[in-house]
Legacy VTK file of the C-alpha trace (Angstrom):
# vtk DataFile Version 3.0
C-alpha trace
ASCII
DATASET POLYDATA
POINTS 310 float
129.182 107.949 128.887
130.159 104.271 129.266
133.744 103.104 128.972
132.774 100.942 126.002
131.310 103.937 124.201
134.404 105.987 125.012
136.649 103.276 123.547
134.442 103.018 120.459
134.355 106.800 119.951
138.105 107.011 120.391
138.685 104.217 117.887
136.383 105.805 115.323
138.005 109.197 115.807
141.503 107.773 115.564
140.593 105.951 112.347
139.096 109.062 110.794
142.038 111.209 111.789
144.458 108.629 110.454
142.627 108.752 107.109
143.184 112.510 107.153
146.891 111.929 107.698
146.743 112.332 111.473
147.855 109.176 113.305
146.277 108.309 116.633
149.740 108.079 118.194
149.999 111.825 117.772
147.593 112.308 120.643
149.210 110.073 123.235
150.331 111.691 126.480
153.738 110.113 125.880
155.791 109.483 122.773
154.864 106.512 120.522
156.395 103.252 121.637
158.015 101.878 118.496
161.454 102.925 117.365
160.117 103.817 113.930
157.388 105.991 115.413
159.876 107.632 117.768
162.016 108.498 114.775
159.078 110.080 112.946
157.467 111.703 115.997
160.230 112.676 118.458
159.350 112.484 122.143
160.657 115.990 122.895
160.392 118.320 119.929
162.716 121.306 120.102
161.160 124.218 121.972
159.735 126.792 119.585
159.957 130.546 119.901
156.660 132.230 120.653
155.920 135.087 118.285
154.640 138.018 120.313
152.923 140.921 118.582
154.413 143.950 120.429
151.811 146.578 121.267
151.688 149.443 123.752
148.092 148.893 124.839
148.136 145.086 125.189
150.909 142.861 126.509
149.817 139.291 125.792
149.208 139.286 122.034
150.669 136.238 120.291
150.582 134.238 117.097
149.510 130.718 117.991
151.480 129.275 115.096
155.000 127.905 114.982
154.559 124.837 117.187
155.599 121.413 115.929
153.198 118.484 116.061
153.617 114.777 116.665
152.884 114.275 112.974
156.058 116.067 111.947
154.123 119.121 110.812
154.057 122.650 112.127
151.176 124.941 113.074
150.971 127.662 110.440
151.618 131.226 111.505
149.411 134.157 110.683
146.080 132.342 110.998
145.161 132.330 114.699
146.090 134.931 117.314
145.427 135.034 121.052
145.495 138.179 123.151
144.402 140.187 126.138
141.784 142.940 125.754
142.253 145.367 122.889
140.364 148.261 124.484
143.484 150.303 125.240
145.233 150.116 121.890
147.017 153.220 120.681
146.625 154.489 117.103
149.994 152.871 116.314
148.741 149.602 117.826
145.628 149.708 115.649
147.868 150.081 112.602
149.898 147.051 113.725
146.736 145.003 114.222
145.516 146.049 110.789
148.693 144.521 109.377
147.638 141.100 110.689
144.835 140.980 108.130
142.245 139.815 110.646
138.794 138.923 109.380
137.315 138.274 112.834
137.930 139.139 116.481
136.167 137.092 119.166
135.753 138.674 122.607
135.169 136.285 125.530
134.617 139.093 128.063
131.331 139.329 129.935
129.255 142.553 129.843
130.651 143.823 133.161
134.180 143.663 131.783
133.160 145.468 128.618
131.415 148.154 130.651
134.442 148.711 132.864
137.263 148.377 130.318
135.515 149.457 127.137
135.071 147.886 123.724
137.995 146.807 121.561
139.732 149.439 119.462
140.036 147.802 116.063
140.934 148.723 112.490
138.179 150.241 110.380
135.704 147.666 109.130
136.472 145.138 111.871
133.977 144.596 114.709
134.462 142.175 117.583
132.059 139.259 117.996
130.905 139.157 121.609
130.993 135.584 122.866
131.009 135.858 126.675
132.446 133.042 128.777
131.517 133.145 132.466
134.095 134.093 135.087
131.737 133.051 137.945
131.580 136.664 139.082
135.327 136.983 139.619
135.635 140.325 137.848
132.912 141.930 139.952
134.382 140.408 143.101
137.822 141.743 142.257
136.578 145.245 141.446
134.547 145.271 144.661
137.459 144.123 146.780
139.775 146.806 145.412
137.139 149.534 145.577
136.457 148.792 149.236
139.973 149.841 150.209
139.456 147.694 153.317
142.405 145.368 153.942
140.333 143.175 156.277
137.627 142.686 153.663
140.228 142.113 150.943
141.909 139.440 153.035
138.559 137.837 153.770
137.653 137.751 150.080
140.991 136.772 148.533
143.299 135.456 151.250
143.758 132.052 152.819
143.766 130.214 149.491
140.361 131.583 148.496
141.668 133.296 145.344
143.309 130.070 144.177
140.132 128.080 144.874
138.134 130.645 142.892
140.442 130.183 139.914
140.165 126.401 140.034
136.375 126.685 140.085
136.436 128.952 137.027
138.571 126.484 135.093
136.202 123.650 135.910
133.339 125.623 134.368
135.232 125.727 131.066
134.347 122.036 130.960
131.105 121.760 132.921
129.135 124.750 131.633
127.173 124.048 128.411
127.112 127.783 127.700
130.875 128.111 127.993
131.443 125.029 125.882
129.169 126.457 123.188
131.233 129.653 122.988
134.513 127.767 122.680
133.044 125.362 120.126
131.674 128.161 117.946
135.127 129.754 117.838
136.841 126.498 116.894
134.320 125.942 114.105
135.009 129.402 112.714
138.736 128.733 112.796
138.152 125.461 110.936
135.993 127.172 108.329
138.929 129.400 107.494
137.417 132.680 106.347
140.682 134.393 107.273
142.991 135.128 110.222
141.106 135.173 113.530
142.003 136.599 116.953
140.265 135.680 120.210
140.761 137.273 123.609
139.441 137.882 127.101
140.587 140.539 129.595
144.055 139.292 130.487
144.401 136.767 127.661
145.394 134.020 130.051
142.451 131.976 131.382
139.548 131.747 128.928
141.952 132.533 126.100
144.581 130.238 127.594
142.182 127.327 127.865
140.963 127.611 124.273
144.545 127.881 123.044
145.490 124.758 124.991
142.517 122.874 123.527
143.209 124.031 119.978
146.904 123.159 120.103
146.202 119.693 121.449
143.520 119.158 118.802
146.226 119.914 116.223
148.472 117.184 117.727
150.835 119.617 119.396
152.405 117.704 122.322
150.646 118.202 125.628
153.710 119.639 127.351
154.174 122.153 124.529
150.529 123.248 124.780
151.038 123.660 128.516
154.130 125.810 127.952
152.119 128.086 125.690
149.516 128.368 128.456
152.111 129.162 131.143
153.870 131.740 128.952
151.234 134.302 129.970
153.164 134.668 133.228
156.193 135.832 131.250
154.320 138.241 129.006
152.143 139.668 131.775
154.604 139.616 134.685
155.980 143.161 134.490
152.585 144.756 133.780
150.872 142.892 136.614
153.634 143.901 139.038
153.075 147.534 138.059
149.367 147.151 138.774
150.105 145.805 142.249
152.616 148.574 142.942
150.117 151.211 141.838
147.389 149.802 144.084
149.696 149.858 147.087
150.982 153.341 146.352
147.445 154.678 145.999
146.438 153.120 149.301
143.703 150.974 147.784
145.398 147.733 148.823
147.631 147.212 151.814
148.612 143.767 150.528
148.302 143.731 146.720
150.049 140.352 146.617
146.591 138.952 147.321
146.043 139.490 143.598
148.925 137.293 142.452
146.870 134.059 142.301
144.332 135.894 140.132
146.952 137.468 137.886
148.928 134.292 137.224
148.260 131.113 135.326
149.211 127.953 137.169
149.492 124.304 136.317
147.013 123.358 139.022
144.392 125.642 137.461
144.835 123.869 134.146
144.795 120.526 135.942
141.426 121.407 137.485
139.945 121.683 134.002
141.615 118.581 132.587
140.631 116.502 135.630
137.011 117.581 135.142
137.365 116.746 131.459
138.485 113.222 132.316
135.657 112.784 134.811
132.876 114.159 132.607
133.926 113.117 129.106
136.446 110.317 129.563
139.361 112.350 128.215
140.383 115.058 125.800
138.676 113.715 122.697
135.489 113.039 124.594
135.552 116.719 125.502
136.103 117.677 121.857
133.403 115.424 120.431
130.799 115.080 123.191
131.562 118.244 125.179
132.151 120.711 122.363
130.139 118.823 119.767
132.896 118.922 117.156
132.472 116.247 114.517
135.308 114.439 112.779
134.968 116.590 109.676
135.542 119.768 111.719
138.582 118.261 113.450
140.010 117.226 110.093
139.381 120.721 108.703
141.251 122.261 111.643
144.192 119.976 110.933
144.194 120.608 107.188
143.978 124.370 107.545
146.362 124.985 110.422
149.081 122.342 110.104
151.552 122.277 107.240
LINES 1 311
310 0 1 2 3 4 5 6 7 8 9 10 11 12 13 14 15 16 17 18 19 20 21 22 23 24 25 26 27 28 29 30 31 32 33 34 35 36 37 38 39 40 41 42 43 44 45 46 47 48 49 50 51 52 53 54 55 56 57 58 59 60 61 62 63 64 65 66 67 68 69 70 71 72 73 74 75 76 77 78 79 80 81 82 83 84 85 86 87 88 89 90 91 92 93 94 95 96 97 98 99 100 101 102 103 104 105 106 107 108 109 110 111 112 113 114 115 116 117 118 119 120 121 122 123 124 125 126 127 128 129 130 131 132 133 134 135 136 137 138 139 140 141 142 143 144 145 146 147 148 149 150 151 152 153 154 155 156 157 158 159 160 161 162 163 164 165 166 167 168 169 170 171 172 173 174 175 176 177 178 179 180 181 182 183 184 185 186 187 188 189 190 191 192 193 194 195 196 197 198 199 200 201 202 203 204 205 206 207 208 209 210 211 212 213 214 215 216 217 218 219 220 221 222 223 224 225 226 227 228 229 230 231 232 233 234 235 236 237 238 239 240 241 242 243 244 245 246 247 248 249 250 251 252 253 254 255 256 257 258 259 260 261 262 263 264 265 266 267 268 269 270 271 272 273 274 275 276 277 278 279 280 281 282 283 284 285 286 287 288 289 290 291 292 293 294 295 296 297 298 299 300 301 302 303 304 305 306 307 308 309
């Protein structure tokens, strides 16, 4: 895509969004320059409290609402939820999920994950929509490494920065893979269409789920640093559980050095940066990714804004 076309597309998009009450300045990486704009759209909105949905069988379930936008609005609660897998929910958890009033659950897990972990346990009448997003074989690699019980093989597969490099590659495919982009785009369109509250998830609720949440929040004019904080919050919600997993693997003798898993269990800024750098290179920036990469038209972007920001 030429620079001229990028500038033209950006100008058209900004004009359309402004007509929908969404000024182009809302999407700048920094705060607007004028004093009047700074008064209306503060450079550092007060940090919001993340609303976690406490469950016994899932640890990273959150309401994506509550964040302030550059436009002075706020993302509505109770409409979009993000989570880790729901396959281990208890009966009490299922009752809690029923109280969210969900009309759709989107599952980004690939078939191997579903086979190993099981299908979601959901309230009666609710069935997950399978919309697999590739993990480049990471899940199978991880299961194989642990199952081997061989510390030399585990080090060879995951040590020496290889786990981190694997994660960066996965994040790049969120941008480069047409199949992955199609799955994310379909979910954003369903959110925009507004049939009711929607929840999307993967296995840990941090990478595929984290990327889509980052994209959605930025599309709603939530400041970039706030969207990044939401992404990084998975480390807080998952930290204790992931440490227990590592301790259990060491105690059972399946891993001599379970800390090899830490780069796979965590979210990191450089993982996110791998995706955004690819986005800049392939689509000229965030809105090129939304419009050319995901194929979202201006009407869909305006519908997202109208439905989710109040």
